[in-house]
C-alpha positions as CSV (number, residue, x, y, z in Angstrom):
1,X,61.2,19.0,-31.5
2,X,57.5,19.3,-32.3
3,X,58.4,19.5,-36.1
4,X,60.6,16.4,-35.8
5,X,57.8,14.4,-34.1
6,X,55.4,15.6,-36.8
7,X,57.7,14.4,-39.6
8,X,58.3,11.1,-37.9
9,X,54.6,10.3,-37.0
10,X,53.0,11.8,-40.1
11,X,50.1,13.4,-38.1
12,X,48.7,14.4,-34.8
13,X,47.8,12.2,-31.8
14,X,44.3,12.1,-30.5
15,X,45.4,14.0,-27.3
16,X,46.9,16.8,-29.4
17,X,43.7,17.1,-31.5
18,X,41.5,17.1,-28.4
19,X,43.5,19.8,-26.7
20,X,43.5,21.9,-29.9
21,X,39.6,21.5,-30.2
22,X,39.2,22.4,-26.5
23,X,41.3,25.6,-26.8
24,X,39.4,26.5,-30.0
25,X,36.1,26.0,-28.2
26,X,37.1,28.2,-25.3
27,X,38.2,31.0,-27.7
28,X,35.0,30.8,-29.7
29,X,32.9,30.8,-26.6
30,X,34.7,33.9,-25.3
31,X,34.2,35.7,-28.7
32,X,30.5,34.8,-28.7
33,X,30.0,36.1,-25.2
34,X,31.7,39.4,-26.1
35,X,29.6,39.7,-29.2
36,X,26.4,38.9,-27.2
37,X,27.2,41.4,-24.5
38,X,27.9,44.1,-27.2
39,X,24.7,43.4,-29.0
40,X,22.7,43.6,-25.8
41,X,24.3,46.9,-24.8
42,X,23.6,48.3,-28.3
43,X,19.9,47.2,-28.1
44,X,19.4,48.7,-24.7
45,X,21.1,52.0,-25.7
46,X,18.9,52.1,-28.8
47,X,15.7,51.5,-26.9
48,X,16.6,54.2,-24.4
49,X,17.2,56.6,-27.1
50,X,13.9,55.7,-28.7
51,X,12.1,56.3,-25.4
52,X,13.7,59.6,-25.0
53,X,12.7,60.6,-28.6
54,X,9.2,59.5,-27.9
55,X,9.1,61.6,-24.7
56,X,10.3,64.7,-26.5
57,X,7.9,64.2,-29.4
58,X,5.0,63.8,-27.0
59,X,5.8,66.8,-24.8
60,X,6.2,69.0,-27.9
61,X,2.8,67.8,-29.2
62,X,1.2,68.4,-25.8
63,X,2.7,71.9,-25.5
64,X,1.5,72.8,-29.0
65,X,-2.1,71.7,-28.3
66,X,-2.4,73.0,-24.7
67,X,-1.1,76.4,-25.7
68,X,-4.1,76.8,-28.0
69,X,-6.7,75.8,-25.5
70,X,-9.8,78.1,-25.3
71,X,-11.3,76.4,-22.2
72,X,-10.4,73.6,-19.9
73,X,-13.1,70.9,-19.3
74,X,-11.5,68.6,-16.8
75,X,-8.3,68.6,-14.7
76,X,-6.5,65.9,-12.8
77,X,-2.9,64.9,-11.9
78,X,-2.6,62.5,-14.9
79,X,-5.3,63.9,-17.3
80,X,-6.4,67.1,-18.9
81,X,-9.3,67.8,-21.2
82,X,-9.7,71.1,-23.0
83,X,-11.3,72.7,-26.0
84,X,-9.3,73.8,-29.0
85,X,-9.9,74.1,-32.8
86,X,-7.8,71.2,-33.7
87,X,-8.7,70.8,-37.3
88,X,-9.0,74.5,-38.1
89,X,-12.7,74.3,-39.1
90,X,-13.8,77.1,-36.7
91,X,-15.4,74.4,-34.4
92,X,-13.7,73.5,-31.1
93,X,-12.9,69.9,-30.5
94,X,-12.4,68.2,-27.1
95,X,-8.8,67.2,-26.7
96,X,-7.9,64.9,-23.9
97,X,-4.4,63.7,-22.7
98,X,-4.3,61.1,-20.0
99,X,-1.8,58.6,-18.5
100,X,-2.8,55.2,-17.5
101,X,-0.6,53.9,-14.7
102,X,-1.9,50.4,-15.0
103,X,-0.8,50.2,-18.6
104,X,2.1,52.6,-18.3
105,X,1.0,54.4,-21.5
106,X,0.1,57.9,-22.5
107,X,-3.2,58.4,-24.5
108,X,-4.5,61.2,-26.7
109,X,-8.1,61.7,-27.6
110,X,-9.6,64.0,-30.2
111,X,-13.4,64.0,-30.6
112,X,-13.7,60.5,-29.1
113,X,-10.9,58.9,-31.2
114,X,-8.2,57.7,-28.9
115,X,-4.6,57.0,-29.8
116,X,-1.6,55.7,-27.8
117,X,1.2,58.2,-27.7
118,X,3.8,56.6,-25.5
119,X,4.6,53.2,-23.8
120,X,7.7,53.9,-21.9
121,X,6.2,56.4,-19.4
122,X,6.7,55.6,-15.7
123,X,5.2,58.6,-13.9
124,X,4.4,57.6,-10.3
125,X,1.8,59.0,-7.9
126,X,4.4,61.6,-6.7
127,X,5.3,62.6,-10.3
128,X,2.0,64.0,-11.8
129,X,1.7,64.4,-15.5
130,X,0.1,67.8,-15.1
131,X,0.5,70.5,-12.5
132,X,-1.7,73.6,-12.7
133,X,-0.8,77.2,-11.8
134,X,-2.8,80.4,-11.6
135,X,-1.9,83.8,-12.9
136,X,0.4,84.5,-9.9
137,X,2.2,81.2,-10.3
138,X,0.6,79.6,-7.3
139,X,0.0,75.8,-7.6
140,X,-3.6,74.8,-7.9
141,X,-5.4,71.7,-6.7
142,X,-5.8,69.5,-9.8
143,X,-9.1,68.2,-8.6
144,X,-10.8,71.5,-7.5
145,X,-13.5,72.8,-9.7
146,X,-12.0,76.3,-9.6
147,X,-8.8,75.0,-11.3
148,X,-10.6,74.9,-14.7
149,X,-11.2,78.7,-14.7
150,X,-8.0,79.8,-12.7
151,X,-5.3,77.9,-14.7
152,X,-3.0,80.1,-16.6
153,X,-0.1,77.8,-17.0
154,X,0.5,74.1,-16.9
155,X,3.6,72.1,-16.1
156,X,3.9,68.9,-18.0
157,X,6.2,66.2,-16.5
158,X,6.9,63.1,-18.5
159,X,9.1,60.4,-16.9
160,X,10.4,57.9,-19.4
161,X,12.2,54.6,-18.8
162,X,12.6,51.8,-21.4
163,X,13.5,49.3,-18.7
164,X,13.3,50.3,-15.0
165,X,15.4,47.3,-14.0
166,X,18.4,48.3,-16.2
167,X,20.5,51.4,-16.2
168,X,20.4,54.2,-17.1
169,X,17.9,55.7,-14.8
170,X,14.7,57.4,-15.8
171,X,14.6,60.3,-18.1
172,X,12.5,63.3,-16.9
173,X,11.1,65.8,-19.3
174,X,9.5,69.0,-17.9
175,X,7.9,71.9,-19.8
176,X,5.7,74.7,-18.7
177,X,2.9,75.8,-21.0
178,X,1.3,79.2,-20.8
179,X,-2.2,79.3,-22.2
180,X,-2.4,81.8,-25.0
181,X,-6.2,81.9,-25.9
182,X,-7.6,81.5,-22.4
183,X,-9.6,84.3,-20.9
């Protein structure tokens, strides 16, 4: 029936063309929406993976440096300063790690030169970056003067989250470092 009308009229009517274009528009819009959702999910997954890799890299670096500390200069919940022969020249350099909650970034300082280590960190006041322990494993007050001399191990907690408003939830890395060169 449609074929017979097509042969008789030698073309399509304006109504038929309009309906065809409308259906085509709906199909293209649905395909575009599916592609956009897929690309957004891929971007978010990729960024969360990058944040996790950054967190692992940072905690490994911190563990390596802290393990070699010969003395601790300053302690706090979100900062640690210690001496260690960083460049192997038989001179101890001051190494400082600190987290800025206002910027949400982790910083690293060697001999006064500061570098940014991480930007996806979301440690809160109840999730300190550093927790200090004595030789018996008892938790020490990070702000007490005696913590500098009594510390024998340090727990590092890094909480990473690329976008705190989107799933998945935060990614928590915890590592405990035992000081090797500390008397």
